[in-house]
N, C-alpha and C positions, 0 to 999 in steps of 0.2 A: 146506479143510484143516485149514489152521494152526489154527482153533479146534476141532480133534480131538486136539491134541497138549497137552501140557501147559501149565498156565497161564503166562502171558507172551509163548507162544510168536506171536502175534499181533505184540505189540508189537516182540518179537525180529527178526522179519522185516520189519515196516515199518521199522523204523530202520536195516537194513543195505541195504533197498532203497533209502530216501532217500539214505543217503550215498553209495551205489554210483553212484546216476544224476548226481551230480554233475558228474566228470569225463564221463561219456558226453553228459549233456546239453550241457555249456561246450565241449566238444570235437566230438563225433559231428553232432548236432545242429545246431551252429552249421555247421560244415563243408558239411553235407548241405544247409543252405539257402542256404547264400553258393555253392555248384556247379550247383542247381537253374536258375537262370536262363541260365546258361551252355550246359548240357548241351540246355535247350530249344532254344539259339540255334543252337547246332551240328547237332542233329537238322532243324530249321527250314530250316536251308541244305544240309541232304543232306550233312554233312562229318563221316562216321564217323571221320576221321584226328584231326580237333580234339577230337569225341567223345572219342574213346579215349584222348588227351593229357591231356585236363581230367580225366577219370574218374580215371587213371592217379596225375594230381599231388594229387587230392583223396586218395586212399587211401594215398597217400604217406606227405603231411603228418599224415592222421589217425595211420596209426603212428609217426611222429616223436614225436607230444606223447602220446598214449597210452602206449606201453608205460613208459615212465619212470613215468607214473600208477600205470600197471599192478601194476610193482615194488613204487612206494610203498606202496601199497594192501596188500601183500601184508605185507611185511615190517613195516611198521609201523600194523597194522589194529590192534591192541589199543589203540594210543596215541589212533588216529584216533577208535575207536570212545569211549574215555574222556574225549576232549578235547570230544565234539561231544555226548554225552549226560548228561556230568555225571556225580556220584555219586547219594549220596542211596540214595532205594529202588531204584536200579537200581546192583543189587550186582556183586562182580566175577565171580559165576558166568553173570549175565545180561550182561555185559560179553563174556567170553569165547563165549559161545554165538553173540551178534552178531558177533564177529569172525572167528570160525569160517565163520558165514553169508556174511559180506562178503567173505572170501576167495575162494570159488567166485564170487561175482560177479565181482571183480576179476580171474579166469583169465578172463574172457569180455568184457569191455572193449571189445576190439577186433572180433569179430562182433558184439557190439549197436550199435558205432558204425559198424560197415559195413551192418547192416540200413536204418538210415535213407538211406545213400548210395546203395545199391544200388535202394532204393523209390524214389529221386526220380531214378534212372537210367531206370526203367521207366516212371515220369511222365512223364518226357520224350519217351520212343517212344511216349506215348498208351496205355499197356497197365497199367491199372490190376487185372485179371485176376491176374497173377501174383505181385504183391504181395500180394493178399488170400488165394490161394492159400499162399503159403508160411506166410503169418501163420496162418492156420488148421492148417494140417499142424504148424506148430512150436508153437501153443499145445494143440493135441492131444498131441503128443510130451512136453511140458511136463505138462501133468496126468496123463497116464498114468505118467510118471517119478515126480512128485509120492507118489501111489497107493503106487507100486513102493518108493521110496525113504524115505518119512516114518517108517514102524515102525522101521526100523532105525536110521536116523540123525536121527531127530525133525527138529527147524527146518531142521537143515543140511542136509538132504533135501531141504527145498523150494529151497535156493540152490543146490544140485546139480541138481535139476531146471528149475528157471528157465535155467540156465545151458547146460543139453543142449538146452533149447528156441532158444536163441538160435544155437547153433552150426546146427543144423538149420534156421533158418530164412536163417540167412547163406550156408549151401550151397544150398538149394534157390532163392535169390535171384542166386549166383554163377553156377551150371552156364546155367541158359538163357539169361544175360544175355551169356556169353561164347560161345554158342553162335549167338547172333545178331549178334553184333560181329563173332566170329571171334577175335580175339584183346582179351585186356584190359592188355597190356603185362606180363604177369605176370614176364618176364625183368627188365626194368627195376625194377620192385617187388622183386624177390628178392635184386635187388642191395643195393637200400636197404636191405632187411630186415637182410642179415647186419652193415652198419655199425650198423645200432640194436641189433642183438643185442650185439657187441662192445660196446659203449657201455652199452647194459642191465646186461650183465655185471658191469663194472667198478663201476657203480654201485651195485649191487645188494651184491657185495661191501664196498664203504666203507657202504653203510648198516647192514648186517649187524654189522660189526665196529663201527662207533660208538656201536649199539645197546647192546650187551655191555658195550662201555668207560663209557659214559656212565650205566650204571644202577649203576656204583660210585660215581658223586657224584651222583647224581641218582636215588634209589630212588623207584619208582612209591608215593607216601603220599599225592603232594598234588596237587591241580591243574597247579599251576606247573612242577614236578618233570615229569609226564606231558608236560607241553606244550612246556617247552625239549627234552625228550628227544627227541619228535618233528621240532620245529623244527630241531633243530641237525643229527640225523642225515638229515632227509629234505629240508632245505637244502643241505647239504654233497653226499647225494648227487645230486640233480638237477642241482648244481655241476657233476659229476664226466663225469654223463650229456652234459650239454651240451658241455662241454670237449672230450671223446674225438670226439665226432658232430663237433667243427671240429678238430679234429685228423685224423679221417679225410675231411675235405671231403665233409662231406656236402651235397648240395643243397639240402636242406629247411633244413637247420642256417643254410647264407647264405642262401636265403630269410626264414626266421624273423627273424634277424637285422635285413636289410634292411626289414622289414614293421615289426618293433618302433622303426627309426631313421624313418621315415618315419611312424608316430604321434605321436613324439615330434618330430620338428620341425614336425609337422603343429599340434600343441599350441602349442607356442612360438610358431609365426606367430599362431596365435588369439590367445593370451595378449597378444602385441606389439600387435597392432591393438585389443584392449580396453584395453590401457594408455594408446596412442594416442588411441583415442577418447573 
């Protein structure tokens, strides 16, 4: 479909997709792969409560990490695209098109990641038909939407269509899984989501404000200006997000800190062993 649009649309769409898949792949796919053995073990022992608890924990950890990245990619999308693709033949018009397409991808970081986790949950239940069916329906919705949106919105419409497809896919997986398991701990997930949303709102305000302030000192003329504007705005915004989450006593923030401490301690022990050796 992109080949039927103006010249450069395929490149714009591919760049936007590759950039957006970084957080989805690093967080969503990683959590899905890590959780799959636990899901399978709980189902093998017919322990539905533990399965539900593991699923809920995985979803909450994914939300905790993807919400700030979603906001970061939405607010600083132009800076991210410019830093990644550089300048040269990729002019500012192409940058804006890629950034706008990336924005619609970013809006669905969470359902995209959920699809990987939900699919693993069904695989643990020895059900590959439901994920396949949901994927096919989602793909069909995406194709139809792309044909409908692209004449009016161009390559940005393809991003809109892909995002709609991801939402449909996630819903078609969540609903039957809930029917089979009876509950997916939605109340607990929602309580955590409130804390993440408050933290995210504060982070978004800080990033947006800093972006407008920094442009007075770092106009978007050179690579380093764009890079430092994004680095400072995004870095401080992420710090605010994690700080507010810590102050709100989000369990996922505590688990994240403990995980980092264990990794640092493990690395220190390995380095010490190598030094002694």
